[in-house]
LUMPA-169179 format. One record per residue: y, z, x of N, C-alpha, C, O in turn; residue in three letters. Coordinates in pm, whole numbers, padded with zeros to 5 digits. Last residue first. Example, Ala and Ser with C-alpha at 12.3 -4.5 7.8 and 13.67 -1.06 7.14 Angstrom:
<node n_py="-00225" n_pz="00708" n_px="01285" ca_py="-00106" ca_pz="00714" ca_px="01367" c_py="00003" c_pz="00787" c_px="01290" o_py="00114" o_pz="00804" o_px="01341" lumkol="SER"/>
<node n_py="-00569" n_pz="00780" n_px="01319" ca_py="-00450" ca_pz="00780" ca_px="01230" c_py="-00330" c_pz="00780" c_px="01320" o_py="-00332" o_pz="00846" o_px="01424" lumkol="ALA"/>
***
This chain:
<node n_py="-01699" n_pz="-00027" n_px="-02489" ca_py="-01744" ca_pz="-00130" ca_px="-02660" c_py="-01882" c_pz="00012" c_px="-02678" o_py="-01958" o_pz="00013" o_px="-02775" lumkol="LYS"/>
<node n_py="-01548" n_pz="00048" n_px="-02306" ca_py="-01525" ca_pz="00141" ca_px="-02423" c_py="-01547" c_pz="00089" c_px="-02553" o_py="-01493" o_pz="00109" o_px="-02662" lumkol="LYS"/>
<node n_py="-01690" n_pz="-00022" n_px="-02083" ca_py="-01729" ca_pz="00053" ca_px="-02124" c_py="-01664" c_pz="00144" c_px="-02229" o_py="-01691" o_pz="00262" o_px="-02251" lumkol="ASP"/>
<node n_py="-01541" n_pz="-00265" n_px="-02108" ca_py="-01749" ca_pz="-00293" ca_px="-02138" c_py="-01781" c_pz="-00133" c_px="-02216" o_py="-01840" o_pz="-00105" o_px="-02319" lumkol="VAL"/>
<node n_py="-01362" n_pz="-00213" n_px="-01976" ca_py="-01331" ca_pz="-00254" ca_px="-02154" c_py="-01507" c_pz="-00261" c_px="-02155" o_py="-01560" o_pz="-00255" o_px="-02266" lumkol="LYS"/>
<node n_py="-01392" n_pz="-00162" n_px="-01676" ca_py="-01355" ca_pz="-00035" ca_px="-01829" c_py="-01373" c_pz="-00034" c_px="-01989" o_py="-01388" o_pz="00051" o_px="-02078" lumkol="ARG"/>
<node n_py="-01449" n_pz="-00325" n_px="-01623" ca_py="-01560" ca_pz="-00243" ca_px="-01630" c_py="-01551" c_pz="-00145" c_px="-01811" o_py="-01601" o_pz="-00107" o_px="-01917" lumkol="ASN"/>
<node n_py="-01224" n_pz="-00487" n_px="-01584" ca_py="-01267" ca_pz="-00532" ca_px="-01710" c_py="-01391" c_pz="-00374" c_px="-01681" o_py="-01387" o_pz="-00315" o_px="-01789" lumkol="LYS"/>
<node n_py="-01047" n_pz="-00279" n_px="-01449" ca_py="-01026" ca_pz="-00309" ca_px="-01590" c_py="-01107" c_pz="-00389" c_px="-01647" o_py="-01094" o_pz="-00393" o_px="-01769" lumkol="LYS"/>
<node n_py="-01203" n_pz="-00303" n_px="-01184" ca_py="-01191" ca_pz="-00201" ca_px="-01309" c_py="-01158" c_pz="-00219" c_px="-01422" o_py="-01233" o_pz="-00180" o_px="-01512" lumkol="GLU"/>
<node n_py="-01135" n_pz="-00604" n_px="-01121" ca_py="-01277" ca_pz="-00543" ca_px="-01212" c_py="-01281" c_pz="-00421" c_px="-01274" o_py="-01336" o_pz="-00402" o_px="-01383" lumkol="GLU"/>
<node n_py="-00890" n_pz="-00569" n_px="-01033" ca_py="-00939" ca_pz="-00701" ca_px="-01212" c_py="-01039" c_pz="-00614" c_px="-01241" o_py="-01049" o_pz="-00553" o_px="-01347" lumkol="LEU"/>
<node n_py="-00863" n_pz="-00425" n_px="-00940" ca_py="-00798" ca_pz="-00351" ca_px="-01014" c_py="-00855" c_pz="-00487" c_px="-01111" o_py="-00857" o_pz="-00494" o_px="-01234" lumkol="LYS"/>
<node n_py="-01048" n_pz="-00605" n_px="-00725" ca_py="-01087" ca_pz="-00516" ca_px="-00757" c_py="-01034" c_pz="-00430" c_px="-00846" o_py="-01110" o_pz="-00336" o_px="-00870" lumkol="SER"/>
<node n_py="-00873" n_pz="-00820" n_px="-00639" ca_py="-00963" ca_pz="-00826" ca_px="-00720" c_py="-01043" c_pz="-00693" c_px="-00758" o_py="-01115" o_pz="-00714" o_px="-00856" lumkol="MET"/>
<node n_py="-00625" n_pz="-00635" n_px="-00582" ca_py="-00665" ca_pz="-00672" ca_px="-00665" c_py="-00761" c_pz="-00736" c_px="-00788" o_py="-00762" o_pz="-00733" o_px="-00912" lumkol="VAL"/>
<node n_py="-00777" n_pz="-00602" n_px="-00284" ca_py="-00703" ca_pz="-00482" ca_px="-00359" c_py="-00698" c_pz="-00531" c_px="-00534" o_py="-00766" o_pz="-00464" o_px="-00612" lumkol="TRP"/>
<node n_py="-00810" n_pz="-00852" n_px="-00205" ca_py="-00920" ca_pz="-00808" ca_px="-00220" c_py="-00837" c_pz="-00637" c_px="-00313" o_py="-00889" o_pz="-00597" o_px="-00417" lumkol="VAL"/>
<node n_py="-00544" n_pz="-00923" n_px="-00156" ca_py="-00591" ca_pz="-01014" ca_px="-00260" c_py="-00702" c_pz="-00890" c_px="-00285" o_py="-00683" o_pz="-00825" o_px="-00388" lumkol="GLY"/>
<node n_py="-00445" n_pz="-00756" n_px="00029" ca_py="-00376" ca_pz="-00734" ca_px="-00160" c_py="-00478" c_pz="-00842" c_px="-00257" o_py="-00488" o_pz="-00846" o_px="-00379" lumkol="ILE"/>
<node n_py="-00570" n_pz="-00791" n_px="00223" ca_py="-00570" ca_pz="-00639" ca_px="00197" c_py="-00571" c_pz="-00595" c_px="00016" o_py="-00620" o_pz="-00515" o_px="-00064" lumkol="GLY"/>
<node n_py="-00472" n_pz="-01045" n_px="00273" ca_py="-00641" ca_pz="-01053" ca_px="00249" c_py="-00618" c_pz="-00889" c_px="00199" o_py="-00682" o_pz="-00878" o_px="00094" lumkol="LEU"/>
<node n_py="-00214" n_pz="-01061" n_px="00327" ca_py="-00252" ca_pz="-01137" ca_px="00225" c_py="-00428" c_pz="-01079" c_px="00224" o_py="-00482" o_pz="-01105" o_px="00116" lumkol="VAL"/>
<node n_py="-00222" n_pz="-00839" n_px="00553" ca_py="-00133" ca_pz="-00825" ca_px="00455" c_py="-00224" c_pz="-00887" c_px="00368" o_py="-00312" o_pz="-00816" o_px="00318" lumkol="VAL"/>
<node n_py="-00360" n_pz="-01056" n_px="00729" ca_py="-00439" ca_pz="-00882" ca_px="00675" c_py="-00319" c_pz="-00823" c_px="00538" o_py="-00362" o_pz="-00768" o_px="00437" lumkol="GLY"/>
<node n_py="-00240" n_pz="-01236" n_px="00809" ca_py="-00321" ca_pz="-01276" ca_px="00707" c_py="-00400" c_pz="-01089" c_px="00699" o_py="-00506" o_pz="-01054" o_px="00646" lumkol="GLY"/>
<node n_py="00008" n_pz="-01099" n_px="00935" ca_py="00000" ca_pz="-01199" ca_px="00820" c_py="-00092" c_pz="-01232" c_px="00768" o_py="-00069" o_pz="-01274" o_px="00654" lumkol="GLY"/>
<node n_py="-00143" n_pz="-00901" n_px="01127" ca_py="-00013" ca_pz="-00879" ca_px="00970" c_py="-00055" c_pz="-00951" c_px="00971" o_py="-00173" o_pz="-00944" o_px="01004" lumkol="VAL"/>
<node n_py="-00248" n_pz="-01091" n_px="01260" ca_py="-00320" ca_pz="-01029" ca_px="01233" c_py="-00219" c_pz="-00963" c_px="01070" o_py="-00236" o_pz="-00985" o_px="00950" lumkol="GLY"/>
<node n_py="-00034" n_pz="-01286" n_px="01369" ca_py="-00132" ca_pz="-01373" ca_px="01263" c_py="-00213" c_pz="-01264" c_px="01239" o_py="-00303" o_pz="-01312" o_px="01171" lumkol="GLY"/>
<node n_py="00157" n_pz="-01066" n_px="01472" ca_py="00182" ca_pz="-01092" ca_px="01420" c_py="00067" c_pz="-01226" c_px="01320" o_py="00099" o_pz="-01250" o_px="01203" lumkol="ARG"/>
<node n_py="-00019" n_pz="-01041" n_px="01689" ca_py="-00024" ca_pz="-00911" ca_px="01535" c_py="00043" c_pz="-00993" c_px="01459" o_py="-00012" o_pz="-01005" o_px="01350" lumkol="ALA"/>
<node n_py="-00080" n_pz="-01200" n_px="01812" ca_py="-00201" ca_pz="-01188" ca_px="01740" c_py="-00176" c_pz="-01085" c_px="01677" o_py="-00261" o_pz="-01024" o_px="01612" lumkol="SER"/>
<node n_py="00159" n_pz="-01306" n_px="01946" ca_py="00108" ca_pz="-01413" ca_px="01858" c_py="00024" c_pz="-01287" c_px="01752" o_py="00056" o_pz="-01278" o_px="01634" lumkol="LEU"/>
<node n_py="00166" n_pz="-01042" n_px="02122" ca_py="00289" ca_pz="-01065" ca_px="01970" c_py="00225" c_pz="-01135" c_px="01890" o_py="00206" o_pz="-01093" o_px="01775" lumkol="ILE"/>
<node n_py="-00048" n_pz="-01081" n_px="02287" ca_py="-00104" ca_pz="-00965" ca_px="02199" c_py="00085" c_pz="-01021" c_px="02073" o_py="00080" o_pz="-01024" o_px="01950" lumkol="LEU"/>
<node n_py="-00004" n_pz="-01304" n_px="02394" ca_py="-00068" ca_pz="-01328" ca_px="02304" c_py="-00122" c_pz="-01202" c_px="02243" o_py="-00218" o_pz="-01201" o_px="02166" lumkol="ASN"/>
<node n_py="00211" n_pz="-01234" n_px="02507" ca_py="00275" ca_pz="-01378" ca_px="02456" c_py="00173" c_pz="-01320" c_px="02365" o_py="00217" o_pz="-01279" o_px="02258" lumkol="GLN"/>
<node n_py="00072" n_pz="-01039" n_px="02742" ca_py="00194" ca_pz="-00990" ca_px="02611" c_py="00215" c_pz="-01084" c_px="02553" o_py="00293" o_pz="-01031" o_px="02474" lumkol="ALA"/>
<node n_py="-00082" n_pz="-01227" n_px="02849" ca_py="-00089" ca_pz="-01067" ca_px="02794" c_py="-00036" c_pz="-01088" c_px="02649" o_py="-00064" o_pz="-01123" o_px="02535" lumkol="TRP"/>
<node n_py="-00171" n_pz="-01541" n_px="02937" ca_py="-00036" ca_pz="-01465" ca_px="02892" c_py="-00065" c_pz="-01313" c_px="02814" o_py="-00064" o_pz="-01321" o_px="02691" lumkol="SER"/>
<node n_py="-00397" n_pz="-01678" n_px="03083" ca_py="-00319" ca_pz="-01592" ca_px="02990" c_py="-00268" c_pz="-01455" c_px="03002" o_py="-00293" o_pz="-01341" o_px="03042" lumkol="PHE"/>
<node n_py="-00529" n_pz="-01922" n_px="03259" ca_py="-00343" ca_pz="-01824" ca_px="03220" c_py="-00400" c_pz="-01831" c_px="03075" o_py="-00432" o_pz="-01918" o_px="02995" lumkol="GLU"/>
<node n_py="-00722" n_pz="-01968" n_px="03545" ca_py="-00740" ca_pz="-01905" ca_px="03354" c_py="-00561" c_pz="-01822" c_px="03410" o_py="-00508" o_pz="-01750" o_px="03494" lumkol="PHE"/>
<node n_py="-00841" n_pz="-02288" n_px="03607" ca_py="-00716" ca_pz="-02153" ca_px="03610" c_py="-00798" c_pz="-02135" c_px="03503" o_py="-00875" o_pz="-02194" o_px="03427" lumkol="GLY"/>
<node n_py="-01131" n_pz="-02401" n_px="03579" ca_py="-01070" ca_pz="-02322" ca_px="03656" c_py="-00910" c_pz="-02276" c_px="03647" o_py="-00893" o_pz="-02193" o_px="03736" lumkol="GLY"/>
<node n_py="-01262" n_pz="-02511" n_px="03301" ca_py="-01155" ca_pz="-02617" ca_px="03407" c_py="-01110" c_pz="-02585" c_px="03543" o_py="-01065" o_pz="-02669" o_px="03621" lumkol="GLY"/>
<node n_py="-01463" n_pz="-02359" n_px="03279" ca_py="-01467" ca_pz="-02535" ca_px="03260" c_py="-01416" c_pz="-02587" c_px="03367" o_py="-01454" o_pz="-02653" o_px="03463" lumkol="VAL"/>
<node n_py="-01413" n_pz="-02162" n_px="03260" ca_py="-01459" ca_pz="-02172" ca_px="03329" c_py="-01526" c_pz="-02306" c_px="03333" o_py="-01630" o_pz="-02339" o_px="03390" lumkol="MET"/>
<node n_py="-01107" n_pz="-02131" n_px="03178" ca_py="-01172" ca_pz="-02064" ca_px="03255" c_py="-01284" c_pz="-02125" c_px="03304" o_py="-01264" o_pz="-02155" o_px="03422" lumkol="TYR"/>
<node n_py="-01248" n_pz="-02222" n_px="02904" ca_py="-01117" ca_pz="-02259" ca_px="02995" c_py="-01149" c_pz="-02292" c_px="03130" o_py="-01189" o_pz="-02394" o_px="03188" lumkol="ILE"/>
<node n_py="-01328" n_pz="-01951" n_px="02817" ca_py="-01369" ca_pz="-02119" ca_px="02840" c_py="-01314" c_pz="-02212" c_px="02947" o_py="-01357" o_pz="-02255" o_px="03054" lumkol="TYR"/>
<node n_py="-01084" n_pz="-01752" n_px="02854" ca_py="-01198" ca_pz="-01742" ca_px="02929" c_py="-01323" c_pz="-01850" c_px="02943" o_py="-01401" o_pz="-01851" o_px="03038" lumkol="LEU"/>
<node n_py="-00952" n_pz="-01849" n_px="02642" ca_py="-00864" ca_pz="-01868" ca_px="02788" c_py="-01026" c_pz="-01878" c_px="02882" o_py="-01069" o_pz="-01971" o_px="02950" lumkol="ALA"/>
<node n_py="-01125" n_pz="-01766" n_px="02458" ca_py="-01071" ca_pz="-01953" ca_px="02474" c_py="-00998" c_pz="-01994" c_px="02608" o_py="-00984" o_pz="-02102" o_px="02665" lumkol="ALA"/>
<node n_py="-01092" n_pz="-01525" n_px="02415" ca_py="-01308" ca_pz="-01605" ca_px="02457" c_py="-01231" c_pz="-01758" c_px="02518" o_py="-01277" o_pz="-01836" o_px="02602" lumkol="ALA"/>
<node n_py="-00847" n_pz="-01506" n_px="02375" ca_py="-00926" ca_pz="-01471" ca_px="02508" c_py="-01062" c_pz="-01554" c_px="02538" o_py="-01112" o_pz="-01615" o_px="02633" lumkol="LEU"/>
<node n_py="-00841" n_pz="-01559" n_px="02203" ca_py="-00780" ca_pz="-01646" ca_px="02214" c_py="-00795" c_pz="-01574" c_px="02349" o_py="-00721" o_pz="-01621" o_px="02436" lumkol="ARG"/>
<node n_py="-01058" n_pz="-01418" n_px="02012" ca_py="-01075" ca_pz="-01570" ca_px="02004" c_py="-01012" c_pz="-01620" c_px="02110" o_py="-01068" o_pz="-01718" o_px="02158" lumkol="MET"/>
<node n_py="-00912" n_pz="-01199" n_px="02025" ca_py="-01053" ca_pz="-01163" ca_px="02146" c_py="-01098" c_pz="-01310" c_px="02135" o_py="-01169" o_pz="-01350" o_px="02226" lumkol="PHE"/>
<node n_py="-00681" n_pz="-01199" n_px="01873" ca_py="-00701" ca_pz="-01161" ca_px="01990" c_py="-00802" c_pz="-01181" c_px="02040" o_py="-00777" o_pz="-01182" o_px="02161" lumkol="PHE"/>
<node n_py="-00864" n_pz="-01219" n_px="01647" ca_py="-00722" ca_pz="-01329" ca_px="01662" c_py="-00767" c_pz="-01303" c_px="01847" o_py="-00849" o_pz="-01362" o_px="01917" lumkol="VAL"/>
<node n_py="-00990" n_pz="-01011" n_px="01583" ca_py="-01004" ca_pz="-01132" ca_px="01622" c_py="-00961" c_pz="-01239" c_px="01673" o_py="-01016" o_pz="-01332" o_px="01732" lumkol="VAL"/>
<node n_py="-00756" n_pz="-00845" n_px="01607" ca_py="-00913" ca_pz="-00819" ca_px="01718" c_py="-00944" c_pz="-00933" c_px="01707" o_py="-00936" o_pz="-00997" o_px="01812" lumkol="LEU"/>
<node n_py="-00647" n_pz="-00850" n_px="01355" ca_py="-00521" ca_pz="-00880" ca_px="01520" c_py="-00674" c_pz="-00881" c_px="01573" o_py="-00695" o_pz="-01001" o_px="01560" lumkol="PHE"/>
<node n_py="-00818" n_pz="-00816" n_px="01178" ca_py="-00776" ca_pz="-00988" ca_px="01171" c_py="-00681" c_pz="-00994" c_px="01345" o_py="-00659" o_pz="-01089" o_px="01420" lumkol="SER"/>
<node n_py="-00811" n_pz="-00534" n_px="01220" ca_py="-00899" ca_pz="-00629" ca_px="01197" c_py="-00882" c_pz="-00804" c_px="01244" o_py="-00935" o_pz="-00876" o_px="01329" lumkol="THR"/>
<node n_py="-00522" n_pz="-00518" n_px="01133" ca_py="-00668" ca_pz="-00388" ca_px="01242" c_py="-00730" c_pz="-00530" c_px="01225" o_py="-00658" o_pz="-00630" o_px="01221" lumkol="LEU"/>
<node n_py="-00509" n_pz="-00548" n_px="00839" ca_py="-00491" ca_pz="-00570" ca_px="00975" c_py="-00519" c_pz="-00587" c_px="01072" o_py="-00549" o_pz="-00702" o_px="01104" lumkol="VAL"/>
<node n_py="-00759" n_pz="-00410" n_px="00724" ca_py="-00794" ca_pz="-00565" ca_px="00776" c_py="-00675" c_pz="-00659" c_px="00864" o_py="-00691" o_pz="-00764" o_px="00925" lumkol="LEU"/>
<node n_py="-00678" n_pz="-00199" n_px="00793" ca_py="-00815" ca_pz="-00270" ca_px="00792" c_py="-00820" c_pz="-00374" c_px="00766" o_py="-00919" o_pz="-00439" o_px="00801" lumkol="VAL"/>
<node n_py="-00474" n_pz="-00183" n_px="00622" ca_py="-00420" ca_pz="-00147" ca_px="00774" c_py="-00573" c_pz="-00156" c_px="00780" o_py="-00592" o_pz="-00037" o_px="00755" lumkol="SER"/>
<node n_py="-00545" n_pz="-00269" n_px="00327" ca_py="-00386" ca_pz="-00359" ca_px="00466" c_py="-00426" c_pz="-00330" c_px="00577" o_py="-00428" o_pz="-00422" o_px="00659" lumkol="ILE"/>
<node n_py="-00716" n_pz="-00065" n_px="00245" ca_py="-00711" ca_pz="-00220" ca_px="00312" c_py="-00664" c_pz="-00268" c_px="00423" o_py="-00698" o_pz="-00295" o_px="00538" lumkol="LEU"/>
<node n_py="-00484" n_pz="00131" n_px="00280" ca_py="-00634" ca_pz="00133" ca_px="00290" c_py="-00719" c_pz="-00004" c_px="00359" o_py="-00763" o_pz="-00030" o_px="00471" lumkol="VAL"/>
<node n_py="-00361" n_pz="00055" n_px="00004" ca_py="-00299" ca_pz="00068" ca_px="00214" c_py="-00393" c_pz="00093" c_px="00334" o_py="-00373" o_pz="00076" o_px="00454" lumkol="LEU"/>
<node n_py="-00478" n_pz="00026" n_px="-00167" ca_py="-00484" ca_pz="-00102" ca_px="-00081" c_py="-00433" c_pz="-00053" c_px="00014" o_py="-00449" o_pz="-00107" o_px="00123" lumkol="LEU"/>
<node n_py="-00593" n_pz="00317" n_px="-00156" ca_py="-00695" ca_pz="00196" ca_px="-00168" c_py="-00638" c_pz="00093" c_px="-00118" o_py="-00701" o_pz="00037" o_px="-00027" lumkol="LEU"/>
<node n_py="-00325" n_pz="00415" n_px="-00254" ca_py="-00419" ca_pz="00456" ca_px="-00123" c_py="-00522" c_pz="00360" c_px="-00096" o_py="-00524" o_pz="00324" o_px="00022" lumkol="LYS"/>
<node n_py="-00329" n_pz="00320" n_px="-00568" ca_py="-00273" ca_pz="00258" ca_px="-00421" c_py="-00269" c_pz="00295" c_px="-00276" o_py="-00220" o_pz="00222" o_px="-00189" lumkol="ILE"/>
<node n_py="-00652" n_pz="00277" n_px="-00635" ca_py="-00473" ca_pz="00266" ca_px="-00658" c_py="-00435" c_pz="00220" c_px="-00535" o_py="-00470" o_pz="00140" o_px="-00448" lumkol="ASP"/>
<node n_py="-00898" n_pz="00264" n_px="-00845" ca_py="-00853" ca_pz="00161" ca_px="-00689" c_py="-00697" c_pz="00238" c_px="-00762" o_py="-00654" o_pz="00248" o_px="-00876" lumkol="VAL"/>
<node n_py="-01163" n_pz="00544" n_px="-00752" ca_py="-01062" ca_pz="00430" ca_px="-00849" c_py="-00911" c_pz="00367" c_px="-00779" o_py="-00841" o_pz="00415" o_px="-00689" lumkol="LYS"/>
<node n_py="-01303" n_pz="00638" n_px="-00611" ca_py="-01348" ca_pz="00636" ca_px="-00725" c_py="-01241" c_pz="00540" c_px="-00806" o_py="-01260" o_pz="00480" o_px="-00912" lumkol="GLU"/>
<node n_py="-01410" n_pz="00560" n_px="-00275" ca_py="-01287" ca_pz="00603" ca_px="-00367" c_py="-01357" c_pz="00589" c_px="-00525" o_py="-01463" o_pz="00528" o_px="-00539" lumkol="PHE"/>
<node n_py="-01494" n_pz="00698" n_px="00044" ca_py="-01552" ca_pz="00645" ca_px="-00162" c_py="-01452" c_pz="00684" c_px="-00241" o_py="-01413" o_pz="00797" o_px="-00271" lumkol="LYS"/>
<node n_py="-01524" n_pz="00688" n_px="00340" ca_py="-01482" ca_pz="00728" ca_px="00261" c_py="-01486" c_pz="00660" c_px="00127" o_py="-01477" o_pz="00537" o_px="00133" lumkol="MET"/>
***
């Protein structure tokens, strides 16, 4: 999917992709930490429901901020390129 201009549609795509990516990274890092503790110390204590909720909170918090930040940077670059093209 290629976007020709920076608009709200791109903002929504960026936010949704980055929320999903952040959620997956946080969740799998928590799972990896639980597996490491299991291998080193013994017991596997991993609450699936609790970790899904905490990962969702982290994914939404990080993904929305990252999505808006990337969109703002793209918008500024688009305006800068427009000024250069006018000259």
